[in-house]
C-alpha positions in Angstrom: -53.0 -75.4 79.3 -54.1 -79.0 79.2 -52.3 -81.6 81.1 -49.4 -83.3 79.4 -50.2 -86.5 77.7 -47.4 -88.7 76.5 -47.9 -90.9 73.5 -47.1 -94.4 74.8 -46.8 -96.0 71.4 -44.2 -96.8 68.8 -43.1 -93.9 66.6 -45.0 -95.3 63.6 -48.3 -95.5 65.6 -47.7 -92.0 67.0 -47.1 -90.7 63.5 -50.6 -91.7 62.4 -51.9 -88.9 64.6 -49.3 -86.4 63.6 -49.2 -87.0 59.9 -53.0 -86.5 59.6 -51.9 -82.9 59.4 -54.2 -81.6 62.2 -53.6 -81.8 66.0 -56.6 -82.8 68.1 -58.7 -79.8 69.0 -57.0 -77.7 71.7 -53.8 -79.8 71.7 -50.3 -79.0 70.7 -48.1 -81.8 69.3 -44.3 -81.8 69.4 -42.3 -84.5 67.5 -38.6 -84.7 68.0 -36.9 -86.3 65.0 -33.4 -86.6 66.4 -30.6 -84.1 66.8 -32.2 -80.7 66.8 -34.9 -81.4 64.3 -38.4 -80.7 65.7 -41.9 -80.7 64.3 -44.6 -78.7 66.0 -48.3 -79.0 65.2 -50.3 -76.2 66.7 -53.8 -76.5 68.2 -55.1 -74.8 65.0 -53.4 -77.3 62.7 -50.4 -75.3 61.6 -47.1 -77.1 61.2 -43.7 -75.7 62.1 -40.4 -77.5 61.4 -37.2 -76.4 63.2 -33.7 -77.2 61.8 -34.5 -79.9 59.2 -31.8 -82.5 59.2 -33.6 -85.7 58.4 -32.5 -87.8 55.4 -28.9 -88.0 56.6 -29.6 -87.8 60.3 -28.3 -91.0 62.0 -30.8 -90.6 64.8 -33.9 -90.2 62.7 -35.9 -93.5 62.5 -36.1 -95.0 58.9 -39.8 -94.5 58.7 -39.3 -90.7 58.8 -36.4 -90.4 56.4 -38.6 -89.5 53.4 -39.4 -85.7 53.7 -42.8 -86.2 52.0 -43.9 -88.1 55.2 -43.8 -84.7 57.0 -46.9 -83.8 55.1 -48.0 -80.1 55.1 -45.3 -77.8 56.4 -46.3 -74.1 56.9 -43.2 -72.6 58.4 -39.5 -73.6 58.8 -37.3 -72.1 61.5 -33.5 -72.2 61.2 -31.3 -71.6 64.3 -27.9 -71.4 62.4 -26.2 -72.4 59.2 -24.3 -75.6 60.1 -25.2 -78.5 57.9 -26.5 -80.7 60.7 -29.3 -78.1 61.0 -30.0 -77.1 57.4 -29.1 -80.2 55.2 -32.7 -80.8 54.1 -33.8 -77.2 54.1 -33.7 -76.7 50.3 -35.7 -79.8 49.5 -38.2 -79.3 52.3 -38.7 -75.7 51.3 -39.3 -76.7 47.6 -41.7 -79.5 48.6 -43.7 -77.4 51.0 -43.4 -73.9 49.7 -43.1 -72.8 53.4 -41.7 -69.5 54.5 -38.3 -69.8 56.1 -37.2 -67.8 59.2 -33.5 -67.3 59.9 -31.2 -64.5 61.0 -30.8 -61.7 58.5 -27.4 -62.7 57.1 -28.3 -66.4 56.8 -31.6 -65.7 55.1 -29.8 -63.5 52.5 -27.1 -66.2 51.9 -29.6 -69.0 51.5 -31.6 -66.9 49.0 -28.4 -65.9 47.1 -27.3 -69.5 46.9 -30.7 -70.6 45.6 -31.4 -72.8 48.5 -34.7 -71.0 49.2 -36.7 -68.6 47.1 -36.2 -65.0 48.1 -39.9 -64.4 48.5 -40.0 -67.2 51.1 -37.1 -65.9 53.2 -37.8 -64.0 56.4 -34.6 -62.5 57.6 -34.9 -61.1 61.1 -32.7 -60.7 64.2 -32.5 -61.4 67.9 -35.3 -59.7 70.0 -37.5 -59.5 66.9 -40.9 -61.1 66.6 -42.7 -62.2 63.3 -46.1 -63.6 62.7 -46.0 -65.3 59.2 -48.8 -67.7 60.2 -51.1 -65.0 61.5 -51.2 -62.9 64.6 -52.1 -65.8 66.8 -48.7 -67.5 66.4 -45.7 -65.4 67.4 -42.1 -66.4 66.5 -39.7 -64.7 68.9 -36.0 -64.9 67.9 -33.7 -65.1 71.0 -29.9 -65.3 71.5 -27.8 -68.4 71.4 -24.1 -68.8 72.2 -22.5 -70.8 69.4 -21.1 -70.2 65.9 -22.7 -70.2 62.5 -21.5 -70.6 58.9 -22.8 -72.0 55.6 -20.9 -75.1 54.6 -21.5 -75.4 50.8 -21.2 -79.2 50.5 -23.6 -79.5 53.5 -26.2 -77.9 51.3 -25.5 -80.1 48.3 -23.7 -77.2 46.5 -20.2 -77.2 44.9 -17.5 -77.6 47.6 -15.9 -74.2 46.9 -16.7 -71.0 45.2 -14.6 -69.5 42.4 -12.4 -67.8 45.0 -11.8 -71.1 46.8 -14.1 -70.3 49.7 -16.0 -73.2 51.2 -17.6 -71.6 54.3 -19.7 -68.5 54.1 -20.8 -66.1 56.8 -24.2 -67.1 58.3 -24.6 -64.3 60.8 -25.3 -65.1 64.5 -26.7 -68.3 65.9 -30.1 -68.0 67.5 -32.9 -69.8 69.4 -36.6 -69.4 69.2 -39.6 -69.1 71.4 -42.7 -70.2 69.6 -45.9 -68.7 71.1 -48.9 -70.5 69.9 -52.6 -69.7 69.5 -53.6 -71.2 72.9 -50.8 -69.4 74.8 -48.5 -72.4 75.0 -44.9 -71.3 74.6 -42.0 -73.5 73.3 -38.4 -72.6 73.6 -35.9 -74.3 71.2 -32.4 -73.5 72.3 -30.7 -74.3 69.0 -27.0 -75.0 69.6 -25.8 -73.1 72.6 -23.6 -72.9 75.6 -24.9 -71.5 78.9 -25.1 -67.7 79.0 -26.5 -65.5 81.8 -29.1 -63.8 79.6 -31.0 -67.0 79.3 -32.7 -65.6 82.4 -34.3 -63.0 80.2 -35.9 -65.8 78.1 -37.7 -66.8 81.3 -38.6 -63.2 82.3 -39.8 -62.2 78.9 -41.5 -65.3 77.7 -41.9 -67.8 80.5 -41.8 -70.9 78.3 -43.9 -73.9 79.1 -41.7 -76.4 77.3 -38.0 -76.2 76.5 -36.0 -78.3 74.0 -32.5 -78.1 75.3 -29.2 -79.3 73.8 -27.3 -81.6 76.2 -24.7 -83.4 74.1 -21.6 -81.5 75.0 -18.5 -80.8 72.8 -20.3 -78.4 70.5 -23.0 -77.3 73.0 -24.0 -77.5 76.6 -23.3 -80.8 78.4 -25.9 -82.2 80.8 -24.4 -80.3 83.7 -24.5 -77.0 81.9 -28.0 -77.7 80.5 -29.2 -78.6 83.9 -28.0 -75.2 85.3 -29.5 -73.4 82.4 -32.9 -75.0 82.9 -33.0 -74.9 86.7 -31.6 -71.5 87.3 -32.2 -69.4 84.2 -34.9 -70.6 81.7 -37.1 -72.3 84.3 -39.6 -74.0 82.0 -42.4 -76.3 83.3 -41.2 -79.2 81.1 -38.0 -80.0 79.2 -37.1 -82.4 76.3 -33.3 -83.0 76.0 -32.1 -82.9 72.4 -28.8 -82.7 70.4 -27.2 -85.8 71.9 -26.3 -89.3 70.6 -26.3 -88.4 67.0 -22.6 -88.7 66.6 -19.9 -90.3 68.8 -18.6 -87.0 70.0 -21.9 -85.9 71.5 -22.4 -89.0 73.7 -23.9 -87.5 76.8 -27.3 -88.8 78.0 -30.6 -87.7 79.4 -29.9 -89.8 82.5 -26.9 -87.6 83.2 -29.0 -84.5 82.6 -31.6 -85.7 85.0 -29.0 -86.5 87.6 -27.5 -83.0 87.2 -30.9 -81.3 87.4 -31.6 -82.9 90.8 -34.7 -82.3 92.8 -36.9 -79.8 90.9 -40.4 -79.3 89.8 -39.3 -79.2 86.2 -40.5 -82.3 84.4 -38.0 -84.1 82.1 -39.9 -85.8 79.2 -38.3 -89.0 78.0 -38.8 -88.6 74.3 -37.0 -90.8 71.7 -36.4 -89.8 68.1 -39.6 -90.0 66.1 -41.9 -89.9 69.1 -44.7 -87.4 69.5 -45.8 -85.8 72.7 -49.1 -83.8 73.2 -50.0 -80.9 75.5 
């Protein structure tokens, strides 16, 4: 793995590299767009978007609010059905034609509701692995400890069905380990609390980079996230996510660093819209 290089530039300048559509040869690019939304460009130029919540995301910088600025998108991963993780899924899927990976029940619901085309839905489950971008890129679905439902208004659909139901079952929440062509592995926790089997994510996949929720209230707080990272997942580097978007998730990376303490795990100070390269 190449040494970590941080893009010491404004988000707009950094985006000039990212939105060209191809990472520099041998490099992986990770762009955090605020909340849980993440864009990965592989060393071979494939683009993966996780949990697209952009146009209505208070943390996403204005220059990234237009979905068309994402350029080519080859694959979309969804961790769970809450609207702050899928609000832009339908439009992004239509614009890009990308395959969408989600847990089995959520994939069926999204297809039935017309949010994504059935042929583009890949419904799988925890412990499964799929390779929709070719054998060199493996998408491993891993557990998360949270809840999941489809909120119809959150997808721009009528607020209730004929039977008065607003929330639909969306199966189990999940996280992902994305294993890239060059062997670099990225763990995206999705929304989760701490759970002991996070240790298996380390044992089975040994992620190089983890994107970990720290905001509290709905997910791990900095102290819980620090325990998960230090004692269980044990990545080489970590980017804190899912904080500061709304007043109720007001915990900070500084608190996460303080809770993490003295460790070899490197915390990357990434702000929404910024790109980092590996």
